[in-house]
N, C-alpha and C positions, 0 to 999 in steps of 0.2 A: 140451278147452275149457272154461274157467272162466265164472262168470256176467259178469264184467266185459268178458271178451273177447268174449262174445256180444252184449252192449250196444253195444260199440263197431263190433263187424261190422254189426250192424243198422243203427246210424246211417250208416254208410259207406254200405250198399246202398240206405238210403232216399234219402239226399242225393243219390246219383250217379244214380238210376233218374230216367227221364223219364216213366214208366208206372207204375202200381200195381204193387206186388210181390206174385206170389201167395203165400199160406202155404206151398206145396209147396217154392219157391224158398227162403224164407226157413229152413224147416226143413233143406233141403240145405246153404245157404250157412253156418248155425249148427250144423250136426252135431248137430242135437237132435230130439227128439220134438214132436209136436204142442203136448201139454201145456205142454212147456219154453218154446216159441216163444210160447206165449199168455201164460205169465207174464212173459216178458222183456218182451212188448209192454205190458202191464198196467204192470209197475215203471216203465218208461221215461214212460208216462203220469202216473202216480201221484205218483212222486218227482221226475222229471227236468221236469216240466211239457212233455214231447214233444208236438207236436200231431199224433200219429200217427191218421189216420182210415182206415175200410174203404170201398172202393168196391164194392158190390154188383153192379153192371153189369159192370164189368172184373175182379171178383173178386181185389180185391189192396188191399195197404196203401200209404200215401203219406204225406208231409208236408203238411199242409194249408198252402198258401200265404196263406191271407186271415188267417192269426195274426199277419202282419207280415213281418219280416224272415226271411231263411233261418235255420231252426234251428241252433243251435250246440250241442252236447252240453256241458254245464258239467263242469268238474274234479270227479272225483269220488275222485281217489287222494291221501291224506295222508301226510305223513312224519310223524316223532313230534311235532315241535313243533307242526306245523298239528293234528293230530288232539289233541294236549292243548288247545290253544287252541280249538277247536272244542267240546270236551267242557266246557271250563271256562265258555265263553260259556252252553252249555245249561244248566249247573248253576246259574250265577250268574241266569240269567233265572228258572229254577225256584224260586230260594230267596230273590228281591229281595222286599222287603215287599208283603204281599197288596194289591193295588189300584193301586200305583205303576206307571203307564205300562202298566197290563195290556193295555188295547184295542190301543195303538200298537204293544207287542212281539209280541205275539201272531202275527203272520204271520212274523217273524222266527223265533221259535221254532219254529214249524210247520215253516218251511224248514229249521231246523237238524235237526229230530227226522227228516224225511224223508231228509236226505242221509245220516245216520248208519244208518237203517235200511237203506239201500241197501247197506250194507256187508256184510249178511249176510241169507241167504235165512229166518231163523226170524222168527217175529213179533217175538221180543223186540229182534233188530237188535243193532247193534256197542255202542250205549249201554249194553246190559244185560250186556255182556261185558268192558267196560273200565270201571274205577272211580276215580274221584280222591277218595282219602282226605283230610280235612281235619283239621288238627291243631289243637287248642286255639282252634278258632273260637267266637267269641263272637256271640250274636245282635245285630243290628244296632241294638236298641234301638227306642223310641217315636217318635223324631223324624226318622228317615232320609228320610221322604216330605217333611216341611216342609223339611229342608236341601237336598234334591235340587231342590224346587220353586222355593227362593229362589236355588239356583246357576242354573237354568235361566233365570230371570227377571232376574238381575243385581241382586237386592235384598239389603239387609243384615237380618241377623236377629238377635234377643237369644236370649241360651241360658244356661242353668244348667249348668255345666261342673262334675263330680266330679273333683277331684285325689285319685287312690285312695291315693297316698303318704300324704299328710297328713289325708285325710279329710273336707277342706273343700270347700264347693262355693261358687263364683265366680258373678257375673253379668257377662255381658260381651254387648257389641256388635261383631259381626263382620261382615267381608265376605267371604263364601265365593268361594273361588279353584277348588278343585279336590277330587273325591271321589277317594281312593285306597282300592283293595283289595289290601292288602299283607299276606301270611301269613295268608290266610285271614280277614282282620278289615278293617273299614271305618274310614277315617280321614278327616277334613276338614283341607285347608290353607286357612287363612283368613288376612286380615289382622285383627289383633285391635285394636279402637279404645282399649281400655282399657290395653293395653302399648305401643302404637304401634309394632306389627311384626308380621312375619309369624309365625303359631303353628300347630301342628299338634294336633288334637283328636281322642281316640278318640270315635267316633260313639257307639258304646255306653255312653259317660259321660256323654253329654248327656241330662239328665233332663227338660228343657222347650225347647223353641223356639219363639220368636215371632216370625214375619215382620213386617217394616218395610216401610214405603213408599219410604224413602229408598233412592235408588241405590247399589250397592255401590262401593268404591274400587277402581279399576281396576289391576291390575299386570300387566305384560306377561309373556307366556310364557318369555321370555328372562330376565327378573328372577327369575321363579318357579325355572326350571331352574337358575339360578345359585345360588340359596339353598339350593334343597332337593336338588340333585344333586350337589352338590360334597364332601358328606360322607355318612359311612356311616350306615345306618339310617333310620327313619322319622321320629323325632325327631332331625333332624340339624342344621339350621342350617348355615352356611357353614364349610366345613372349616378348622380352623386347626391340627390336628396330624396327625401320620402314624405309625399303628401299624406297627411291624416285627414279623412273626411268623415264627417259624421251627418248621416242623413235622417230626416224626421221619420218616424211611423208610417206617414201616408204614403211616402216612396219606397221605403225600405224593402218591402217584398219584392219590388221590381228590380233594385239595385243588388239584392243579394245575389239574384241569378244572373246578373251580367258579369262578361269579363272586360276589364278596362285594361289590363295588363297579365301575362302568362304568371308574373311573380306577385300579384297582388295578394293582399292578407286581409280578410275580412272577418268580423265577429258581431254577433247579436249582443246589445248591450240589454241590462235589466230592465230598462224602462222604455224598449220597444224600439229604440234607434239601432241604427246599422253602422257601423264604423270601417272603413276601407283605408287601407294603408296601399300606396301606389309609389313605386320607384319612378323619378323622374330627373331629367336634365335641363332641357327647354323647356319653360313655362307656357308658352304661348297658346299651344293646342290644349292643355290642360285646364288653362283659365277658361277656354271657350266653353269647354264641356262642363265645367263647374258651374259657369254662369246659367247654363240651360236649366238648371234646376231651381233657380230664384231662391226663395226663403226656405226651401227644403233642405238645404246643405249648409253647414257650418264648417267651415276650415279651422280645423284645431292647431295645424302646423303644417309647414315652418312658418316663422312670422313674416319672412319676404314674400310667401305666397299670399299671406292673409293681406299684406298691405297691397298687393296686385289686385286681389279682389275687390278690397275696399275702395281703392282708387277708381277702378273700372265702375262700379255700381255708383259713386258719386259722381263721376262724370256723365254718365248714363242719365241720373237724377236732375242735373243742372241743366240738361238739355229739354227737360219738360216743365222746369220751373215758370210759375205764372209771372 
């Protein structure tokens, strides 16, 4: 019997008992030693907030009814996606800018750490045995707290934003709508009062952010989802084109299980190729993701995307010509 089986068995035993349960009976039911029974009780108290009390007069353990409603054992089994989400939340809370919501988030952080520790009997716990690697992550920059605060209060902000491609810095007044954590980096979806429309800004490219007293322009969640969710990538806008990609049989089994976009359409071809249709607007991010498949992908259309891929490959080849 493993640790989780004993936790559930002890919970059932204490929940069903009308009188305190003796240590000897616990050891018998859990098929364990006195030391193991003690560790299980302490783990439930510490990590699961179980109101287990000991009655000296009746020499037994029981759930304290004065703690409120009947205690229920919280779920501690995680599938792959739940475990990834839990670890991601833990790491995000640990890595968020120092001081930002520190007091408010502390109980949540402690609770997550307790649940993760429960998955392993060592002091390091499960969180020390599973690692989420972040690729090409950039620090969130000096203005994360000001942006998050303005977003929470529904206020506009003035910001200085660096366009990395041109090297120019623009001064804008924006109404923050959403903070997005995408591919290990932070982005701000906002209504730009300079451009009179929705825009996405890299938070780490914002050099200065000054909060304003003026209320943000309100945009509904439906409008935001329609604008940002219809096309591929973080700098998307409303989709106006569809990329048709054909993947070789060598990589098709992997691509067939990937989600590039919620509205993608994929189909297996008779020759073993896999064809994927992806709605998009801006081609920048899509081109980079296509190129990583090298000769294992062929752009069927549109022609404008084919030209971009062809030119990028020619430019790359020219750098290696002898």
